[in-house]
C-alpha atoms as one frame of an Amber mdcrd trajectory, in Angstrom:
protein
  24.533  12.519  42.403  23.171   9.255  43.823  25.044   5.797  43.083  21.705
   4.675  41.278  21.980   8.150  39.131  25.684   7.179  38.009  24.982   3.430
  37.136  22.586   4.895  34.763  24.573   7.316  33.168  27.216   4.807  32.748
  24.599   2.013  30.849  23.163   5.213  28.892  26.909   6.175  27.618  28.048
   2.514  27.404  24.476   2.005  24.488  25.888   5.345  22.892  29.064   4.478
  22.402  28.238   1.004  21.025  25.933   3.148  18.090  22.654   2.122  19.990
  21.739   5.170  21.166  21.052   8.616  19.463  22.149  11.589  21.055  19.665
  14.126  21.941  17.353  11.840  20.133  15.332  10.777  23.357  16.115   6.826
  22.584  17.241   3.954  20.019  16.024   4.620  16.695  17.759   2.181  13.547
  16.693   0.901  10.446  18.675  -1.777   9.036  22.347  -1.109   9.669  22.061
   3.223   9.999  19.655   5.428  11.762  17.626   7.406   9.333  15.390  10.319
   9.649  14.205  12.793   7.165  15.827  16.389   7.677  17.036  19.337   6.476
  15.089  21.016   3.432  14.583  20.451  -0.046  14.738  23.496  -2.957  14.568
  22.471  -6.161  17.548  20.218  -7.271  19.426  21.822  -4.481  19.277  20.252
  -0.283  20.809  21.530   2.692  21.527  19.409   5.684  19.969  16.049   3.998
  20.768  12.519   6.198  24.184  11.556   4.814  22.361   7.253   4.165  19.350
   9.143   1.848  19.939   7.612  -1.492  20.370   9.544  -4.389  20.109   9.931
  -8.336  22.207  11.737 -10.569  18.836  13.492 -12.543  14.980  13.108 -11.643
  13.357   9.840 -13.258  10.033  11.577 -13.835   6.959  13.582 -12.123   5.588
  12.171  -8.850   1.818  12.066  -6.852   2.648  11.274  -3.480  -0.397   9.846
  -1.574  -1.502  11.635   1.852  -2.670   8.597   3.477  -5.680  10.257   4.948
  -8.014   7.777   3.313  -6.447   4.659   4.063  -7.782   2.680   7.114  -4.356
   2.265   8.931  -3.917   6.556   9.091  -6.142   7.236  12.092  -5.435   4.679
  14.291  -1.696   5.290  13.674  -2.530   9.528  14.295  -4.176   8.490  17.690
  -1.317   5.995  18.983   1.691   7.637  17.590   0.241  11.699  18.039   2.101
  11.969  14.807  -0.448  14.095  12.230   0.886  13.377   8.646   3.864  11.461
   7.554   3.479  13.168   3.520   5.263  16.027   4.032   8.634  13.861   5.468
   7.942  11.400   2.426   8.108  14.630  -0.249  10.891  16.096   1.881  13.288
  12.764   1.386  11.964  12.395  -1.970  12.785  15.805  -3.036  16.630  15.677
  -1.280  16.905  12.504  -3.039  16.709  14.188  -6.627  14.898  11.255  -8.195
  11.435  12.846  -8.995  10.377  16.239  -9.285   6.914  16.025  -7.155   3.455
  17.732  -7.903   0.932  18.871  -5.475  -1.369  16.040  -7.083  -1.836  13.229
  -3.935  -2.378  15.575  -1.670  -6.106  16.300  -1.295  -6.579  19.359   0.686
  -3.164  20.397  -0.734  -4.868  20.372  -4.390  -8.158  21.506  -3.866  -6.289
  24.590  -2.054  -4.304  25.232  -5.567  -6.956  24.646  -7.697  -9.538  26.804
  -5.700  -6.724  29.694  -5.448  -6.025  29.121  -9.446  -9.637  29.689 -10.609
 -10.590  32.535  -8.337  -7.232  34.250  -9.711  -8.912  33.209 -13.480 -11.929
  34.025 -13.186 -12.846  36.697 -10.005 -11.829  39.778 -12.800  -9.862  40.903
  -9.680  -6.909  40.412 -10.812  -4.421  42.172 -12.975  -3.969  41.505 -16.678
  -1.041  39.694 -17.721  -1.157  37.527 -14.788  -0.778  34.423 -16.824  -3.504
  32.223 -15.178  -4.630  30.628 -18.492  -5.343  26.974 -18.583  -2.546  24.343
 -19.631   0.168  25.105 -17.321  -0.149  22.015 -14.815   2.206  19.491 -14.492
   1.095  16.239 -14.895   2.398  13.290 -12.559   4.365  10.191 -14.349   3.828
   8.083 -10.964   1.947   7.702  -8.187   3.494   6.809  -4.753   1.623   4.753
  -1.697   2.707   4.562   1.936   1.292   1.976   3.900   1.957   1.154   7.286
   1.797  -3.082   7.822   3.351  -3.294  12.035   2.262   0.123  13.634   4.747
  -0.103  16.857   4.312  -3.570  17.444   6.263  -3.986  20.513   9.475  -6.085
  20.319  10.568  -5.794  23.934  13.941  -7.364  23.110  16.173  -5.226  24.268
  14.621  -4.908  28.009  14.886  -9.083  27.875  18.472  -8.788  27.076  19.558
  -5.761  29.044  17.420  -7.769  32.286  18.595 -11.329  31.913  22.492  -9.441
  31.895  21.749  -8.031  35.224  19.895 -10.321  36.837  19.343 -10.278  40.242
  22.712  -8.507  41.134  21.525  -4.659  40.947  17.946  -4.384  41.672  17.894
  -0.871  40.265  19.225  -1.782  36.893  17.526  -4.952  36.352  14.365  -2.224
  37.294  15.734   0.281  34.338  15.823  -3.181  31.887  12.373  -4.162  32.831
  10.735  -1.085  31.923  12.512  -0.723  28.426   9.755  -0.030  25.885  10.629
  -1.129  21.999   8.477  -0.663  19.312   8.991  -1.620  15.550   7.490  -0.526
  12.698   7.017  -1.613   9.433   5.928  -0.119   6.231   5.864  -0.262   2.151
   6.107   1.916  -0.265   4.246   1.319  -3.703   4.896   3.109  -7.112   2.706
   3.025 -10.030   2.761   4.099 -13.330  -0.030   6.701 -14.093  -1.079   6.030
 -17.582  -0.676   2.147 -17.618  -1.437   1.447 -14.060   1.093  -0.945 -13.711
   3.125  -1.482 -10.829   6.867  -0.208 -11.056   8.292  -1.145  -7.930   7.589
  -1.625  -3.836   9.509  -1.740  -1.137   9.568  -2.305   2.567  11.180  -0.560
   5.189  12.031  -1.073   9.523  12.749   0.895  12.320  12.423   0.075  15.826
  12.767   2.972  18.857  13.448   2.241  22.491  11.244   4.528  25.133  13.604
   5.336  27.690  11.095   7.764  29.677   9.052   4.738  30.739  11.635   3.437
  32.246  14.043   6.486  33.793  10.287   7.174  35.465  11.065   4.131  37.562
  13.465   6.343  39.421  11.452   9.325  40.204  12.253  12.418  38.947  16.473
  13.059  40.146  17.234  10.247  37.394  15.016  11.331  34.741  16.502  15.234
  35.310  19.921  13.935  35.136  19.007  11.943  32.145  17.451  14.487  30.248
  19.246  13.552  26.991  17.501  10.390  27.340  14.025  11.108  27.575  10.840
   9.610  25.786  11.214   8.552  21.975   7.733   9.598  20.289   6.698   6.396
  18.990   5.797   8.124  15.481   9.584   8.322  15.043  10.277   4.542  14.411
   7.584   5.144  11.758   9.044   8.431   9.925  12.643   6.137   9.996  10.877
   3.184   8.606   9.674   5.014   5.615  13.151   6.524   4.826  14.356   2.675
   4.921  11.764   1.988   2.353  12.499   4.645   0.494  15.720   4.095   0.107
  15.363   0.750  -0.550  13.242   1.874  -3.427  15.868   4.033  -5.294  18.304
   1.407  -4.997  16.159  -0.633  -7.241  14.796   2.350  -9.427  18.404   3.068
 -10.276  19.135  -0.419 -11.501  14.888  -0.478 -12.834  14.268  -2.926 -16.460
  10.276  -3.224 -17.484   9.304  -6.556 -17.035   8.439  -7.352 -20.660   5.252
 -10.121 -21.271   5.427 -11.786 -24.963   2.524 -10.841 -27.133   2.731  -7.634
 -25.044   1.093  -6.435 -21.840  -2.621  -7.124 -20.935  -3.272  -8.889 -24.392
  -4.113 -12.191 -22.964  -0.248 -13.943 -20.944   1.535 -16.629 -20.978  -0.769
 -18.440 -18.761  -3.742 -20.278 -20.661  -6.683 -22.140 -19.662  -7.547 -25.298
 -21.330 -10.634 -25.955 -23.501
């Protein structure tokens, strides 16, 4: 193993010990004080291998429709740049694991269309067995609507590269090249929740995360370095966005656990308190 590779390994190990690198993740992912991601599985109120930092509720607060984001202006460019095909399933996973809401199919146009088509066929085709219980009036309505939005998509920060480059200076050319090649990206997202019956906004939260791409940096040293440090390979840019949404959801759950309805004297939508002159 070359001296250069050993130095790269030492630098990576130092960052890992400092809590900066998630081993095997391909780079750095951080949200606030903790790295987060949507992991594991959920079935009803039970969950398996959920992220330990995910905020939870003792009982569901209502039923929820999650927007799939496909009709939003940011969706197409986000998919092209990150190769992430959809974010909605990961949001649904985190929501169900938290036990804060029961999720409905409404909100995802494709899923809703498929379920409606299957229901119509089973109810009206005459091809299915009697007693299949396909009559109307069984769908569960959504109480709330959750809308995700990406505010900043993989904005380059360059902070880590600049910081390491400054520390190393010209004393070690190879490590300086590594520092200069690090690519740090930031994502800032929001989640907005509306009461469906009234249209009133119930809650809104912001989440953010950064991801650092080690793949580009290690490429400067050729395939031997990249192979030796395979655990610190390319971090997908979309990982920062997924973690940012988890961060936003955690923030929202904390606020909802302390929720207090906004009251307007005279009632909502009945003129308000700010009057205009004659």
